[in-house]
C-alpha positions in Angstrom: -69.3 -66.3 18.7 -72.4 -66.3 16.5 -72.7 -64.5 13.2 -75.1 -61.9 14.6 -72.6 -60.8 17.2 -69.9 -60.5 14.5 -72.1 -58.2 12.5 -72.7 -56.1 15.5 -68.9 -55.8 16.2 -68.4 -55.0 12.5 -70.8 -52.1 12.7 -69.2 -50.7 15.8 -65.6 -51.0 14.8 -64.3 -51.8 11.3 -60.7 -52.7 12.0 -58.6 -55.9 12.1 -58.4 -57.4 15.6 -55.5 -59.6 16.7 -57.1 -61.6 19.5 -57.6 -65.3 18.6 -61.2 -65.2 19.9 -62.0 -62.7 17.1 -60.4 -64.7 14.3 -63.8 -64.9 12.4 -64.3 -61.2 13.0 -60.9 -60.4 11.5 -61.7 -62.5 8.4 -65.1 -60.8 8.0 -63.6 -57.3 8.3 -60.7 -58.1 5.9 -63.2 -59.4 3.3 -65.5 -56.4 3.5 -62.6 -53.8 3.5 -61.0 -55.5 0.5 -64.3 -55.4 -1.4 -64.7 -51.7 -0.5 -61.1 -51.0 -1.7 -61.9 -52.5 -5.1 -64.5 -49.8 -5.8 -61.8 -47.3 -6.3 -59.3 -47.5 -9.1 -56.9 -44.8 -7.9 -53.2 -45.4 -7.4 -52.5 -46.6 -3.9 -48.8 -46.3 -2.7 -47.6 -48.2 0.3 -44.4 -46.9 2.1 -42.5 -49.2 4.4 -39.1 -49.3 6.0 -37.3 -48.6 9.3 -36.7 -44.9 8.7 -37.8 -42.2 6.4 -41.4 -43.4 5.7 -43.1 -40.2 6.9 -40.6 -38.0 5.0 -41.0 -40.0 1.8 -44.8 -39.8 2.2 -44.6 -36.1 2.7 -42.5 -35.6 -0.4 -44.9 -37.7 -2.5 -47.8 -35.7 -1.1 -46.1 -32.4 -2.2 -45.7 -33.8 -5.7 -49.0 -35.6 -6.2 -51.0 -32.8 -4.6 -50.4 -30.7 -7.6 -52.8 -32.8 -9.6 -55.4 -33.9 -7.2 -56.7 -34.6 -3.7 -54.8 -37.2 -1.6 -56.0 -39.6 1.0 -53.2 -40.5 3.4 -52.6 -42.2 6.7 -51.9 -39.9 9.7 -48.4 -39.6 11.2 -47.0 -42.6 12.9 -49.3 -45.2 11.3 -48.3 -48.2 13.4 -51.3 -50.6 13.3 -53.5 -52.3 10.7 -56.5 -50.6 12.2 -55.2 -47.2 11.2 -54.7 -48.4 7.7 -58.3 -49.9 7.6 -59.9 -46.7 9.0 -58.0 -44.7 6.4 -59.1 -46.9 3.5 -62.7 -46.7 4.6 -62.6 -42.9 4.0 -62.0 -43.4 0.3 -64.4 -41.7 -2.0 -64.5 -40.4 -5.6 -63.0 -37.1 -4.6 -59.5 -38.6 -4.1 -57.0 -39.0 -6.9 -54.3 -40.8 -4.9 -53.9 -42.8 -1.7 -50.7 -42.9 0.4 -50.4 -45.6 3.0 -47.5 -45.4 5.6 -46.8 -48.8 7.0 -44.9 -48.3 10.2 -46.3 -51.6 11.7 -44.1 -53.7 14.0 -46.2 -56.8 14.2 -45.6 -59.1 11.1 -49.2 -60.4 11.1 -50.6 -56.9 11.4 -48.3 -55.7 8.5 -49.6 -58.5 6.3 -53.2 -57.6 7.1 -52.5 -54.0 6.2 -51.0 -55.0 2.8 -53.9 -57.3 2.0 -56.4 -54.5 2.7 -54.7 -51.7 0.9 -53.6 -53.7 -2.1 -50.9 -51.1 -3.1 -50.1 -50.5 -6.8 -46.7 -49.2 -5.8 -44.6 -50.5 -2.9 -41.7 -48.5 -1.5 -39.2 -49.8 1.0 -36.9 -47.0 2.3 -34.4 -49.1 4.4 -34.0 -51.8 7.0 -32.0 -50.1 9.6 -32.0 -50.5 13.4 -35.0 -48.2 14.2 -37.3 -50.9 15.5 -34.8 -53.5 16.9 -36.0 -52.8 20.4 -39.5 -54.1 19.3 -38.6 -56.8 16.8 -35.2 -57.7 18.1 -33.5 -58.4 14.7 -33.2 -56.5 11.5 -33.9 -59.7 9.6 -37.3 -59.9 11.3 -38.0 -56.3 10.2 -37.0 -57.2 6.6 -39.2 -60.3 6.8 -42.2 -58.2 7.7 -41.5 -55.5 5.1 -41.0 -57.9 2.2 -44.7 -58.7 2.4 -45.4 -55.4 0.8 -43.3 -56.4 -2.2 -44.4 -60.0 -2.3 -48.1 -59.1 -2.6 -47.7 -56.6 -5.5 -49.7 -57.5 -8.6 -48.0 -58.2 -11.9 -48.8 -54.7 -13.1 -47.6 -53.1 -9.8 -44.2 -51.5 -9.2 -41.6 -52.2 -6.5 -39.4 -49.2 -5.5 -36.4 -50.4 -3.5 -33.3 -48.9 -1.9 -30.3 -50.2 -3.8 -27.9 -49.1 -1.0 -29.6 -51.3 1.6 -28.7 -54.9 0.9 -31.7 -56.4 2.6 -34.1 -54.0 0.8 -32.4 -54.4 -2.6 -32.6 -58.2 -2.5 -36.4 -58.0 -2.0 -36.7 -57.9 -5.8 -36.3 -61.7 -5.7 -39.6 -62.0 -3.8 -41.6 -59.4 -5.8 -44.9 -60.3 -7.3 -44.0 -58.1 -10.2 -41.2 -57.7 -12.7 -41.4 -54.0 -12.6 -38.6 -53.1 -10.2 -37.1 -49.6 -9.8 -34.2 -49.0 -7.5 -33.0 -45.7 -6.0 -29.9 -44.7 -4.0 -26.4 -43.3 -4.3 -25.2 -46.2 -6.3 -25.0 -45.2 -10.0 -26.4 -48.6 -10.9 -29.8 -47.4 -9.5 -32.6 -46.3 -11.8 -32.7 -43.0 -9.8 -29.4 -42.0 -8.2 -28.1 -38.8 -6.7 -24.7 -37.2 -7.4 -22.9 -33.9 -6.8 -24.6 -33.5 -3.5 -24.0 -30.1 -1.9 -24.8 -29.1 1.7 -25.9 -25.5 1.7 -26.5 -25.0 5.5 -29.7 -23.1 6.1 -30.6 -23.2 2.4 -30.9 -27.0 2.5 -29.2 -29.3 0.0 -28.7 -29.5 -3.8 -28.1 -32.6 -5.8 -28.4 -34.0 -9.3 -30.7 -36.9 -10.2 -29.3 -39.2 -12.8 -26.5 -36.7 -13.4 -28.9 -34.3 -15.0 -31.9 -33.1 -13.1 -31.1 -30.5 -10.5 -33.0 -30.5 -7.2 -32.8 -28.0 -4.4 -34.7 -29.0 -1.3 -35.1 -27.8 2.4 -33.5 -31.0 3.7 -30.3 -31.4 5.7 -29.0 -35.0 5.5 -28.2 -37.7 2.9 -31.0 -39.8 4.3 -33.5 -37.2 3.2 -31.9 -37.2 -0.3 -32.5 -41.0 -0.4 -36.2 -40.4 0.6 -36.5 -37.8 -2.2 -35.2 -40.3 -4.7 -37.9 -42.8 -3.6 -40.6 -40.2 -4.0 -39.2 -39.2 -7.4 -39.2 -42.8 -8.6 -42.9 -43.2 -7.6 -43.9 -39.9 -9.2 -42.2 -40.9 -12.5 -44.2 -44.2 -12.4 -47.3 -42.0 -12.2 -46.2 -40.1 -15.3 -45.1 -36.9 -13.5 -42.5 -35.0 -15.5 -39.3 -33.9 -13.8 -40.1 -30.2 -13.9 -43.4 -30.9 -12.2 -41.6 -33.1 -9.6 -39.0 -30.3 -9.0 -41.8 -27.7 -8.6 -43.7 -29.8 -6.1 -40.8 -30.5 -3.9 -39.4 -27.0 -4.0 -42.7 -25.2 -3.3 -44.8 -27.6 -1.3 -42.5 -29.8 0.8 -41.3 -29.0 4.3 -39.6 -31.3 6.8 -42.0 -32.4 9.5 -41.3 -30.8 12.9 -39.1 -32.9 15.1 -37.7 -35.0 12.2 -34.8 -32.9 11.2 -36.5 -29.6 10.4 -34.5 -26.3 10.4 -35.4 -23.5 12.8 -33.6 -20.1 12.7 -33.8 -17.9 15.8 -31.7 -14.8 15.2 -28.1 -16.0 14.7 -28.9 -19.4 16.2 -29.7 -22.3 13.9 -31.6 -25.3 15.4 -31.9 -28.7 13.8 -34.8 -30.3 15.5 -34.5 -34.1 15.8 -36.8 -34.6 18.8 -39.1 -37.2 17.3 -37.0 -40.2 18.3 -33.4 -41.4 19.1 -32.8 -44.6 17.0 -29.3 -45.4 15.9 -30.1 -44.3 12.4 -31.7 -41.0 13.4 -28.8 -40.1 15.7 -26.4 -40.7 12.8 -28.6 -38.5 10.6 -28.6 -35.7 13.3 -24.9 -35.8 13.6 -24.4 -35.6 9.9 -26.7 -32.6 9.7 -24.8 -30.9 12.6 -21.4 -31.4 11.0 -22.6 -29.9 7.7 -23.6 -26.7 9.4 -20.1 -26.0 10.9 -19.3 -23.5 8.1 -22.5 -21.5 8.6 -22.8 -20.8 12.3 -21.1 -21.0 15.6 -24.4 -21.2 17.4 -25.8 -24.6 16.5 -28.1 -26.9 18.4 -29.2 -30.4 17.5 -32.3 -30.9 19.8 -33.2 -34.4 20.8 -35.6 -35.7 23.4 -36.0 -39.4 24.3 -32.2 -39.6 23.9 -30.7 -42.5 25.7 -27.5 -42.0 27.7 -25.6 -45.1 28.7 -23.9 -45.5 32.0 -21.0 -47.9 31.9 -21.5 -51.1 34.0 -19.3 -51.7 37.0 -16.9 -54.0 35.2 -16.3 -51.3 32.6 -15.7 -48.7 35.2 -13.3 -51.0 37.0 -11.0 -51.4 33.9 -7.3 -51.0 34.9 -8.3 -51.6 38.5 -10.0 -53.9 41.0 -13.6 -55.1 41.0 -14.8 -56.7 44.3 -18.0 -58.7 44.2 -18.8 -58.8 47.9 -21.1 -61.2 49.6 -20.9 -63.5 46.6 -23.8 -65.9 46.6 -26.2 -63.5 48.3 -27.2 -61.5 45.2 -30.6 -61.7 43.6 -29.2 -63.8 40.8 -27.6 -67.1 41.4 -23.8 -67.6 41.5 -24.1 -69.7 38.3 -25.9 -66.9 36.4 -23.3 -64.4 37.5 -20.4 -66.5 36.5 -22.0 -67.6 33.3 -22.3 -63.9 32.4 -18.6 -63.3 33.1 -17.0 -66.6 32.0 -16.0 -65.3 28.6 -14.7 -61.9 29.8 -12.7 -63.6 32.5 -11.2 -66.0 30.0 -10.7 -63.8 26.9 -10.3 -60.4 28.6 -13.0 -58.7 26.4 -16.7 -58.1 27.1 -19.6 -57.3 24.9 -22.3 -54.7 25.7 -25.7 -54.6 24.0 -27.3 -51.2 23.3 -31.0 -50.6 23.5 -31.4 -50.9 19.7 -29.7 -54.3 19.7 -26.2 -53.2 18.5 -23.3 -54.9 20.3 -20.0 -53.2 21.0 -16.7 -54.8 22.3 -15.0 -53.3 25.3 -11.8 -54.4 27.2 -12.1 -56.5 30.3 -8.7 -55.5 31.8 -9.3 -55.8 35.6 -8.7 -57.9 38.6 -11.9 -59.5 39.8 -12.3 -60.6 43.5 -15.2 -62.7 44.6 -15.6 -62.4 48.4 -17.9 -64.7 50.4 -18.3 -66.2 53.8 -20.2 -69.2 52.3 -18.6 -72.5 51.3 -17.4 -72.0 47.7 -17.9 -75.6 46.9 -21.7 -75.2 47.6 -22.0 -72.1 45.5 -20.6 -73.3 42.2 -19.4 -76.5 40.6 -15.9 -77.7 40.3 -15.5 -76.5 36.7 -16.2 -72.9 37.7 -13.9 -73.1 40.7 -11.1 -74.1 38.4 -11.6 -70.9 36.3 -11.1 -68.9 39.5 -7.5 -70.1 39.8 -6.4 -68.0 42.8 -8.2 -68.7 46.1 -7.3 -67.1 49.3 -8.9 -68.1 52.6 -9.2 -65.2 55.1 -9.8 -66.7 58.5 -10.4 -65.2 62.0 -8.0 -62.6 63.3 -5.5 -62.9 66.2 -5.9 -61.1 69.5 -3.2 -58.5 68.4 -4.9 -58.0 65.0 -8.2 -57.5 66.8 -6.7 -54.8 69.1 -5.3 -53.0 66.1 -8.6 -53.0 64.3 -10.3 -51.7 67.5 -7.7 -48.9 67.7 -8.3 -47.8 64.1 -12.1 -48.0 64.5 -11.9 -45.7 67.5 -9.7 -43.2 65.6 -12.1 -43.3 62.6 -15.1 -42.4 64.9 -13.1 -39.9 66.9 -13.3 -41.8 70.2 -10.6 -42.2 72.8 -8.7 -45.4 72.5 -7.5 -47.4 75.5 -5.9 -50.8 75.2 -7.7 -52.0 78.3 -11.0 -51.4 76.6 -9.9 -53.6 73.6 -9.1 -56.3 76.2 -12.5 -55.9 77.7 -14.2 -56.5 74.4 -11.9 -59.5 73.7 -13.0 -61.0 77.0 -16.7 -60.4 76.4 -16.7 -61.9 72.9 -14.6 -64.9 73.6 -15.6 -65.8 77.2 -19.2 -64.6 77.5 -20.4 -65.3 73.9 -18.0 -68.0 72.8 -17.5 -66.3 69.5 -14.4 -66.4 67.3 -12.6 -63.1 66.6 -14.0 -61.8 63.3 -12.4 -58.7 61.8 -15.7 -56.9 61.6 -16.5 -57.0 65.3 -14.5 -54.0 66.6 -16.1 -51.6 64.1 -19.6 -53.0 64.4 -19.6 -52.9 68.2 -18.2 -49.4 68.4 -20.8 -48.2 65.8 -23.5 -49.7 68.2 -22.1 -47.5 71.0 -22.1 -44.4 68.8 -25.7 -45.1 67.6 -27.0 -45.5 71.1 -25.4 -42.3 72.3 -26.8 -40.4 69.3 -30.3 -41.7 70.1 -29.9 -40.8 73.8 -28.4 -37.4 72.9 -25.2 -37.8 74.8 -21.5 -38.2 74.2 -20.4 -41.7 73.2 -18.1 -43.4 75.7 -16.2 -46.6 75.4 -16.2 -48.5 78.6 -17.0 -52.0 79.8 -20.6 -51.1 80.4 -21.3 -49.7 76.9 -19.3 -52.5 75.3 -21.4 -55.1 77.1 -24.6 -53.4 76.1 -23.5 -53.2 72.5 -22.6 -56.8 72.5 -26.0 -57.8 73.9 -27.7 -56.0 71.0 -25.2 -57.3 68.4 -25.3 -60.9 69.4 -29.0 -61.0 70.3 -28.2 -62.1 73.9 -31.2 -62.4 76.3 
């Protein structure tokens, strides 16, 4: 790609691209955006973490807005391009810039930090909110630590002391100015004497002295408030000014734990998402309202309901894997999945967020197949299935009894002579061994043909012979 084309791309869209073919374009954009950012010496605050970023940003906005105009990223800022487009709106009218970094991709996160060059970096927590996208909370931490690592020497890191992965980010910080918040009294900003006031929100003391009363309904929101308070104090806001901003200008964002009152019905709206952390938060809020209303609803959409797998439903019973060897997955894959449960009598289920739970595997498993077991799995697997029972062909008397039961089940008249007719047809005309499934299958053929012809099904030598011709594909 020639330089002229890069300039054309730049003029059309000023945002970091991720495709390798645009590597030079990304470098050009990054350089120009960083140069543009340097023209403004206002405080830039970056907020990262698994949960609570938007709430923390909203609280900071309520506080900082008392002194000046704020430029901030929109809700759900999940890409570096949103950060870049926000930064390019900077002008001299703004006094503060709030950047929410809800970015999953580690490289994109790094680009966002390089462009915004935050003066204050806040990490709320490293929970399990994005495990479905990143797969491991250590990967989430590894991405978020970039915000702290790139802080300048005169910058500030604001970290959650109650989250071990977040608290330990201080060892990677590019600054020695570290402030910690949380419920641990060793934190620079900690909460105590927390009171749940139902519809009136929550009350708590910061550092055992400053009283805060906010329209929030969970301890997670208290932690977010502590992060916002710490950042505001860095920017020389006095506690009374912080208290006033949060009390008079902050409201929970709809769908993220906000409170709705409809007559005598109280609704806590948690419809934004259904991560493990947010479900816990919703349940905590719900419990705290039990003394204030009997009509209480915690609303959630995108909620995931889990259906127990067949082996879990079969506990204390019998699980039959029929036609073993004919499933979409190979016999080796199936047995590899169950080798530990079969041996240790416990199984492990993985939830959508990555969390694993242990369940009992207390059942009798039967693998049924008409294929040669030696050709399905190797000898080692066959040894693990210690009890093996060969079920062969049935005898003539057993065949007659199965025929009788099949007739009764389908409400047909049973005659022993007709069973003998079928025996003769199968053994003499078709030279087939007596399989237990034949009586049922042949009679079902007769019933199906009668239903199609709109007549009563009758079992006689003629209908038996016709059914056998269809069943055995005789000419």
